[in-house]
C-alpha positions in Angstrom: -0.4 89.8 -0.5 1.1 88.2 -3.5 0.0 89.1 -7.1 -1.8 85.8 -7.4 -3.6 86.3 -4.0 -4.6 89.8 -5.1 -6.0 88.5 -8.4 -7.9 85.7 -6.6 -9.3 88.3 -4.2 -10.5 90.6 -7.0 -12.0 87.6 -8.8 -13.9 86.5 -5.7 -15.1 90.1 -5.1 -15.7 91.1 -8.7 -19.5 91.4 -8.2 -19.2 93.8 -5.3 -16.4 95.8 -7.0 -18.5 96.1 -10.2 -21.5 97.2 -8.1 -19.7 100.4 -7.0 -19.9 102.2 -10.4 -23.6 101.1 -10.7 -24.3 102.7 -7.3 -22.5 105.9 -8.4 -24.7 106.0 -11.5 -27.9 105.4 -9.5 -27.0 108.1 -6.9 -25.7 110.8 -9.3 -27.3 110.0 -12.6 -30.0 112.2 -14.1 -31.7 110.3 -16.9 -33.7 111.8 -19.8 -36.2 110.1 -22.1 -33.7 110.2 -24.9 -30.8 108.8 -22.8 -33.1 106.0 -21.6 -34.2 105.3 -25.2 -30.7 105.1 -26.5 -29.0 103.4 -23.5 -31.5 100.6 -22.8 -31.2 98.8 -26.1 -27.4 98.5 -25.5 -28.0 97.2 -21.9 -30.4 94.6 -23.2 -28.0 93.6 -26.1 -25.3 93.1 -23.5 -27.5 90.8 -21.5 -28.5 88.8 -24.6 -24.8 88.2 -25.3 -24.4 87.1 -21.7 -27.3 84.6 -22.0 -25.8 83.3 -25.2 -22.4 82.8 -23.5 -23.9 81.2 -20.4 -25.9 78.8 -22.5 -22.5 77.4 -23.5 -20.5 77.9 -20.3 -23.2 77.0 -17.8 -23.2 77.8 -14.1 -19.5 77.5 -13.5 -19.1 81.2 -14.2 -20.7 82.2 -10.9 -18.1 80.8 -8.4 -15.6 82.7 -6.2 -12.8 80.6 -7.7 -11.9 80.0 -11.3 -13.1 76.7 -12.6 -13.8 75.1 -16.0 -14.7 71.5 -16.5 -14.0 71.9 -20.2 -12.6 74.5 -22.6 -15.6 76.0 -24.4 -14.7 77.3 -27.8 -18.1 77.2 -29.6 -20.9 79.8 -29.9 -19.8 83.3 -28.7 -16.5 81.7 -27.5 -15.6 81.1 -31.2 -15.7 84.9 -31.7 -14.2 86.2 -28.5 -12.5 84.6 -25.5 -14.5 86.6 -22.9 -18.0 87.0 -24.2 -19.5 87.3 -20.6 -17.3 90.3 -19.9 -17.9 91.9 -23.3 -21.7 91.5 -22.6 -21.2 93.0 -19.1 -19.3 95.9 -20.6 -22.0 96.6 -23.3 -24.7 96.4 -20.6 -22.8 98.8 -18.4 -22.2 101.2 -21.2 -25.9 101.1 -22.0 -26.9 101.8 -18.4 -24.3 104.5 -18.0 -25.7 106.3 -21.1 -29.2 105.8 -19.9 -28.6 107.2 -16.4 -26.8 110.4 -17.4 -28.9 112.1 -20.1 -29.6 115.3 -18.0 -26.2 115.5 -16.3 -23.9 118.3 -17.4 -21.5 117.2 -20.2 -18.5 117.1 -17.8 -20.5 115.2 -15.2 -21.8 112.8 -17.8 -18.3 112.2 -19.1 -16.9 111.5 -15.6 -19.8 109.1 -14.7 -19.7 107.2 -18.0 -16.0 107.1 -18.4 -15.4 106.5 -14.7 -17.9 103.6 -14.6 -16.4 101.9 -17.6 -12.8 102.5 -16.5 -13.6 100.9 -13.1 -15.0 97.9 -15.0 -11.9 97.7 -17.3 -9.7 97.9 -14.2 -11.4 94.9 -12.6 -11.3 92.9 -15.8 -7.6 93.8 -16.3 -6.9 91.9 -13.1 -9.2 88.9 -13.4 -8.8 88.0 -17.1 -5.1 87.2 -16.7 -6.0 85.3 -13.6 -8.6 83.2 -15.5 -6.2 82.7 -18.4 -3.5 81.4 -16.1 -5.9 78.8 -14.7 -7.0 77.8 -18.2 -3.4 77.6 -19.5 -2.4 75.4 -16.5 -5.5 73.2 -16.9 -5.7 72.9 -20.7 -2.2 73.6 -21.8 -1.6 73.5 -25.6 -5.3 73.3 -26.2 -5.8 76.7 -24.6 -2.7 78.2 -26.3 -4.1 77.2 -29.6 -7.4 78.8 -28.7 -5.6 82.0 -27.7 -3.8 82.0 -31.0 -7.1 81.8 -33.0 -9.6 83.9 -30.9 -9.2 87.5 -29.8 -9.4 88.3 -26.1 -12.0 91.2 -26.1 -12.7 92.5 -29.5 -15.0 89.9 -31.2 -14.0 88.5 -34.6 -16.7 88.7 -37.2 -16.0 85.1 -38.4 -16.1 82.4 -35.8 -13.0 80.3 -35.2 -13.6 76.6 -36.2 -13.9 74.0 -35.0 -15.6 74.9 -31.7 -16.0 72.7 -28.7 -19.2 72.8 -26.5 -22.9 72.9 -27.0 -25.7 75.3 -26.2 -28.0 74.3 -23.3 -30.8 76.9 -22.8 -31.9 75.1 -19.6 -28.9 76.4 -17.6 -29.6 80.0 -18.4 -32.3 80.5 -15.8 -30.2 79.0 -13.0 -27.0 80.7 -14.1 -28.5 84.1 -14.8 -31.1 84.5 -12.0 -28.8 86.7 -9.9 -27.9 88.8 -13.0 -31.6 89.2 -13.8 -32.4 90.4 -10.3 -29.6 93.0 -10.5 -30.7 94.0 -14.0 -34.3 94.4 -12.8 -33.2 96.5 -9.8 -31.1 98.8 -12.0 -34.1 99.1 -14.4 -36.4 100.0 -11.4 -34.0 102.7 -10.1 -33.7 104.1 -13.7 -37.5 104.2 -14.0 -37.9 105.9 -10.7 -35.2 108.5 -11.5 -36.6 109.1 -15.0 -40.1 109.6 -13.6 -38.8 112.2 -11.0 -36.8 114.1 -13.6 
């Protein structure tokens, strides 16, 4: 399997690969009232960032292959090139903290760090894959965007001018699967917290 084939495979299977750390947290986590109270606001903040980004990018972010009808550089994309992944990471960090409040400190460290490291590993493969597509598709326009906007650590001031507009109507369609997953994780967290 070539490097490009491997990246394409990881991109297509990113949802399943990112579900593995969530399953480990659900199986091994021991939430406390404090960990839930501190972790859930982070999880919701990450989802809010995702919804903001999806309002600009639309449903094209859901496919098994990289596609982009236009280079979106407005909204959250004016602050960071990968706002969906930043949002996912914030959500995952929130859930990892929420699930592990009563775990021993070493177990909590392994679960939280392991979950986030697995996520970073997947993103380390798929972000360059996406960027190669965007560079091949948009050329100098993408190179200019890369020069102005950071990859993962958001800039406080947006890069101007931005291309794209916010459409709240696409959020329900684009995020329905995410909301089902988010709700399922919340339900498991609630069950585990009630049993603790």
